C-alpha positions in Angstrom: 82.6 127.1 131.5 84.0 124.5 129.1 87.1 125.5 127.1 87.9 122.3 125.0 85.2 120.2 123.4 86.8 116.8 122.6 85.7 113.7 120.7 87.0 110.2 121.4 89.0 108.4 118.7 85.9 106.3 117.8 84.3 109.5 116.6 86.8 110.1 113.8 84.5 110.5 110.8 84.1 107.4 108.7 83.2 109.4 105.5 84.3 112.6 103.8 81.6 115.0 102.6 81.6 115.6 98.8 79.9 119.0 98.0 79.7 118.4 94.3 76.1 116.9 94.4 75.0 120.0 96.3 76.7 122.7 94.2 74.6 125.5 92.6 74.5 124.2 89.0 76.8 121.9 87.1 80.6 122.2 87.3 82.5 123.7 84.4 84.8 121.1 82.7 88.5 120.9 83.4 90.4 121.5 80.1 93.5 119.8 78.7 96.2 122.5 78.3 97.3 121.0 75.0 94.0 120.1 73.2 91.8 122.7 74.9 89.2 120.0 75.2 87.8 118.5 78.4 90.2 116.2 80.1 89.6 112.4 80.4 90.7 110.1 83.2 93.5 108.8 80.9 94.8 112.4 80.5 95.2 112.6 84.3 96.8 109.2 84.9 100.4 110.5 84.3 99.8 112.9 87.3 97.4 111.1 89.7 96.4 107.6 90.7 93.0 106.4 89.6 91.6 106.4 93.1 92.0 110.2 93.4 90.8 110.8 89.8 87.6 109.0 90.7 87.2 111.2 93.8 87.8 114.3 91.7 84.7 113.7 89.6 82.6 111.7 92.0 78.9 112.6 92.3 78.6 110.6 95.5 77.7 112.8 98.5 79.5 110.7 101.1 82.8 108.9 100.4 84.2 106.3 102.7 87.6 107.0 104.5 89.8 103.9 104.2 90.7 102.2 107.4 94.4 102.6 106.7 93.9 106.4 106.5 91.7 106.5 109.7 94.4 104.6 111.6 97.0 107.3 110.8 94.4 110.0 111.5 94.3 108.7 115.1 97.7 110.3 115.7 95.9 113.7 115.9 92.2 113.3 115.2 89.6 114.2 116.2 91.0 117.7 116.6 89.8 119.8 119.5 87.3 122.6 119.3 88.1 125.5 121.6 85.9 128.2 123.1 88.0 131.3 123.1 86.8 132.7 126.5 90.0 134.7 127.1 89.9 136.3 123.6 86.3 137.2 124.0 87.1 138.9 127.4 90.0 140.8 125.9 87.8 142.1 123.1 84.9 142.9 125.5 82.5 141.3 122.9 79.2 139.7 123.5 80.1 137.3 120.6 81.0 133.7 121.3 84.2 132.6 119.5 85.0 129.0 118.7 88.1 127.8 116.9 88.8 124.4 115.4 92.5 123.8 116.0 94.4 121.8 113.4 97.9 122.5 114.7 98.1 119.2 116.7 98.9 117.2 113.6 102.5 115.9 113.3 103.2 118.5 110.6 101.5 121.3 112.6 98.7 122.1 110.2 95.6 120.9 108.5 97.5 119.7 105.5 98.0 116.0 106.6 94.2 115.6 106.4 94.7 115.3 102.6 98.4 114.3 102.4 97.7 111.0 104.2 94.9 109.8 101.8 96.9 111.1 98.8 99.9 109.0 99.9 97.7 106.0 100.6 96.0 106.0 97.1 99.4 106.5 95.5 100.8 103.6 97.4 98.1 101.1 96.4 98.4 102.4 92.8 102.1 101.4 92.7 103.6 104.9 92.8 107.2 104.9 94.2 107.8 108.7 94.4 105.7 111.9 94.9 106.7 115.2 93.2 105.0 118.2 94.7 105.5 121.9 95.5 105.1 124.0 98.6 104.9 127.7 99.2 105.3 128.6 102.9 106.1 124.9 103.7 103.0 123.6 105.3 102.1 121.4 102.4 105.6 120.2 101.7 106.1 119.1 105.4 102.7 117.4 105.4 103.4 115.5 102.2 106.9 114.5 103.4 105.3 113.1 106.6 102.7 111.2 104.6 105.2 109.7 102.3 107.2 108.5 105.3 104.1 106.8 106.6 103.6 104.8 103.4 107.3 104.3 102.3 107.2 106.6 99.4 110.1 108.9 98.2 109.2 112.6 98.0 110.6 115.5 96.0 109.4 119.0 97.1 109.9 122.1 94.9 109.7 125.0 97.5 109.1 128.6 96.4 112.5 130.2 96.7 111.5 133.1 98.8 110.0 130.8 101.4 113.0 128.4 101.0 115.1 131.3 102.3 112.6 132.8 104.8 111.5 129.6 106.4 114.5 127.3 107.0 112.8 125.2 109.6 110.0 124.1 107.3 112.7 122.9 105.0 114.3 121.1 107.9 111.0 119.3 108.7 110.8 118.0 105.1 114.3 116.8 105.2 113.8 115.1 108.6 111.0 113.1 107.0 113.2 112.1 104.1 112.3 114.5 101.3 114.6 116.1 98.7 113.8 119.9 99.0 114.7 122.0 95.9 114.3 125.8 95.8 112.1 126.9 92.9 112.7 128.0 90.2 115.5 125.5 89.9 117.8 124.1 87.2 116.3 120.7 87.6 113.5 121.1 85.1 112.8 122.7 81.8 110.2 124.9 83.4 112.6 126.1 86.1 115.4 126.7 83.6 113.2 128.8 81.4 112.1 131.0 84.3 115.8 131.5 85.4 116.9 132.4 81.9 114.3 135.2 81.9 114.4 136.2 85.6 117.7 135.0 87.1 116.8 136.5 90.5 113.2 135.2 90.6 111.7 134.8 94.1 109.5 132.0 92.6 105.8 131.5 92.9 103.5 128.6 93.5 102.6 128.6 89.8 106.3 128.1 88.9 106.8 125.4 91.6 103.7 123.6 90.4 105.1 123.6 86.8 108.3 122.0 88.0 106.6 119.3 90.1 104.1 118.5 87.3 107.0 118.2 84.8 108.9 116.0 87.2 105.9 113.7 87.6 105.0 113.6 84.0 108.5 112.6 82.9 109.1 109.8 85.4 107.0 106.6 85.1 107.2 105.7 88.8 106.3 109.3 90.0 103.0 111.0 90.5 102.1 114.5 91.4 100.4 115.7 94.6 98.7 119.0 95.3 97.8 120.4 98.7 94.9 122.6 97.7 92.6 123.7 94.9 91.5 120.3 93.6 88.1 118.7 94.4 89.6 115.6 96.1 91.8 117.8 98.3 88.7 119.9 99.4 86.9 116.6 100.0 89.5 115.2 102.3 89.6 118.4 104.4 85.9 118.3 105.2 86.8 116.1 108.1 87.4 119.4 109.9 83.9 120.8 109.5 82.2 117.4 110.1 84.0 117.1 113.5 83.3 120.8 114.3 79.5 120.4 113.7 79.4 117.4 116.1 81.4 119.4 118.7 79.2 122.5 118.4 76.2 120.3 118.9 77.7 119.0 122.1 78.1 122.6 123.2 74.5 123.3 122.2 75.6 125.9 119.7 75.6 126.7 116.0 77.6 129.4 114.2 76.3 132.6 112.7 79.5 132.9 110.7 82.1 130.3 109.6 85.6 131.7 108.8 88.7 130.3 107.1 91.8 131.7 105.6 91.9 131.3 101.8 94.9 130.6 99.6 94.0 127.8 97.2 90.9 126.8 99.2 91.6 123.6 101.1 91.5 125.0 104.7 88.4 127.1 103.9 86.6 124.2 102.2 87.4 122.0 105.1 85.7 124.1 107.7 83.0 125.7 105.5 81.7 123.0 103.1 79.9 120.9 105.7 78.1 124.1 106.8 77.4 125.0 103.1 75.3 121.9 103.0 73.3 123.3 105.9 73.0 126.6 104.2 71.7 124.9 101.1 69.0 123.3 103.3 67.9 126.7 104.7 70.2 127.3 107.7 71.1 131.0 108.1 74.9 130.8 108.3 77.5 133.1 106.6 80.6 131.6 105.1 83.6 134.0 105.0 86.9 133.4 103.2 89.8 135.7 104.3 92.6 136.4 101.9 95.6 138.8 101.8 95.5 142.1 99.9 98.9 141.2 98.3 97.3 138.1 96.7 93.6 139.0 96.3 92.4 136.1 94.2 88.7 136.1 95.2 88.3 139.8 95.7 90.2 141.2 92.7 90.6 138.3 90.4 88.2 137.3 87.6 86.1 134.1 87.3 87.5 132.7 84.2 89.3 129.6 82.8 93.0 129.7 83.5 96.0 127.5 83.8 96.9 126.0 87.2 100.6 126.8 86.7 103.0 129.3 85.2 104.4 127.0 82.4 100.9 126.1 81.2 101.4 122.4 81.8 98.7 121.8 84.4 95.0 121.5 83.4 92.9 124.6 82.9 90.0 125.2 85.3 87.3 127.8 85.7 88.2 129.7 88.9 88.9 133.1 90.4 92.3 133.9 89.1 94.9 136.7 89.1 96.5 135.2 86.0 98.8 132.2 85.8 101.9 134.4 85.6 101.0 136.4 88.7 104.1 136.9 90.9 103.4 137.7 94.6 105.7 140.3 96.3 108.7 139.1 98.3 107.7 141.2 101.2 104.5 139.0 101.7 105.2 137.0 104.9 101.8 135.4 105.4 101.7 132.5 102.9 98.5 132.2 100.8 100.4 133.0 97.6 98.5 131.1 94.9 97.2 132.9 91.8 94.0 130.9 91.5 91.4 129.3 93.7 89.5 126.0 94.1 86.9 125.8 91.3 84.4 124.6 93.9 85.1 127.6 96.2 85.1 129.9 93.2 81.7 128.7 92.0 80.3 129.2 95.5 81.7 132.8 95.7 80.4 133.5 92.2 76.9 132.3 93.3 77.0 134.5 96.4 77.0 131.6 98.8 80.5 132.4 100.1 81.7 135.9 101.0 85.3 136.9 100.5 87.3 139.7 102.2 91.0 140.8 101.8 93.1 142.0 104.7 96.5 143.5 105.0 99.3 141.6 106.6 100.2 143.9 109.5 96.6 143.8 110.7 96.8 140.0 110.5 99.9 139.8 112.6 98.4 142.2 115.1 95.4 139.9 115.4 97.7 136.8 115.7 99.6 138.4 118.6 96.4 139.4 120.3 95.1 135.9 119.9 98.3 134.3 121.2 98.4 136.6 124.2 94.9 135.6 125.1 94.8 131.9 124.1 98.4 130.9 124.3 98.7 129.3 120.9 101.1 130.9 118.3 99.2 130.8 115.0 100.7 130.1 111.6 100.9 133.4 109.6 98.3 131.9 107.2 95.9 131.3 110.0 96.2 134.9 111.2 93.9 135.9 108.3 91.1 133.9 109.8 91.8 135.3 113.2 91.6 138.8 111.8 88.2 138.0 110.3 87.0 136.5 113.6 88.1 139.5 115.6 86.5 141.9 113.2 83.2 140.0 113.4 83.5 140.0 117.2 84.2 143.8 117.3 81.2 144.4 115.0 79.0 142.4 117.4 80.3 144.6 120.3 79.6 147.8 118.4 76.1 146.6 117.6 75.5 145.2 121.0 74.4 141.9 119.5 75.2 138.3 120.4 76.9 136.3 117.6 78.5 132.8 117.4 81.7 132.8 115.4 83.6 129.7 114.3 87.0 129.9 112.6 89.6 127.3 111.6 93.0 127.8 113.3 94.7 125.9 110.5 98.1 125.5 112.1 100.7 126.7 114.6 103.5 129.1 113.8 106.3 127.6 115.8 108.4 127.0 112.7 107.4 130.3 111.2 108.9 132.7 113.7 111.0 134.6 111.2 107.7 136.1 110.0 107.0 137.3 113.5 110.6 138.6 113.8 109.9 140.6 110.7 106.7 141.9 112.2 108.2 142.9 115.5 111.2 144.4 113.7 108.9 146.7 111.7 110.0 145.1 108.4 106.6 144.1 107.2 104.7 146.4 104.8 101.0 146.4 104.0 100.9 145.8 100.2 97.9 146.0 97.9 98.7 144.3 94.7 98.4 147.0 91.9 95.4 146.9 89.7 97.6 147.6 86.7 99.7 144.5 87.4 96.6 142.3 87.8 95.2 143.7 84.5 98.5 142.8 82.7 98.5 139.3 84.1 94.9 138.7 83.2 95.6 139.7 79.6 97.3 136.3 79.1 94.4 134.0 80.0 93.8 131.0 77.7 91.0 131.2 75.1 88.6 128.5 76.2 85.0 128.2 74.7 83.0 126.2 77.3 
């Protein structure tokens, strides 16, 4: 009865999978926030190195992973695939549950899968410093680690509520040499404008993105890095699903449903996109994105063009969005706070290829505790959404008396997120469903784009 399915280091994938050639129809253009015309590579150069811009628009199905990136990947990749025998027994389900565990990376999450190549392409481009943002801290710690690997300076604008709630994530970033600033801050025009209007603002990813984009755009030696949403980020994360497919083949199995938590889309894309390629070729596999009811982008947002940030400095993309001035509630402890979603994931949801489901945070933490008691790993709060989805699928299989193979991505461990568990055990967490009226108000401010 095998529990871990491992691959040797020589099985680290040599290529990432680019889903763009296999998308259902052409991609919508990305729009310049100033001209309201499609962006050009020159428009993006103040923010990104050319190597990443080329990947953002590439029509090549397989893109080579540089040797320098694969060498650092060796620190934690290939990541293990686990069969959750004990969780299956605890649930009394006939379903088989597998999870791809990304918590073994130095930063404890899947985020270094893209942070390392982003730092690499910036290094060879001549960038000296990265400006970025982070919500719960997974991305900020991953980018800090990656910058340390390539000798780059790093400035992280951390959403203020998380800056206060998750001090150990901040400590990780500082350990790896980053300057961590609570956002909104007085360091940028965007931050000062928010503070003038809302002095007690808890912050949001949209605001933190505005600050980081402004920082990068106003310093010649600095570029911006984003941990989710963008095409090249989703591309880098497909190493998760590529490895998982090979590991499942070793186990002689294939999933009926593939599940990932969804904030901006990087983790979900990483586990699901390689299976979306199979689905496009006739495989009967469901792809399920799990998100919080307090930030229900895919389930309650609209599929329209919107700014990527609050200050309307970042490019405009067609995506599921709650509106760029959406402000998540401070009581939300589970991460996944972004107002928008990956344009690639959004198009797949709109086409009916990907399903989306929103779940409340107390049920997610309940699932995380159940998982940890059975499997031993303490999940990141973000990952608990995927666990909730997997448990619900397993219980449905039990009710129906049907066998089912479930694969989910355990995107990281929660050992530096214990304040969220403290809040759960202390009865301080509330289930919060973002009000329809607030979403309607936020959506009233979408840009007028005619494409």
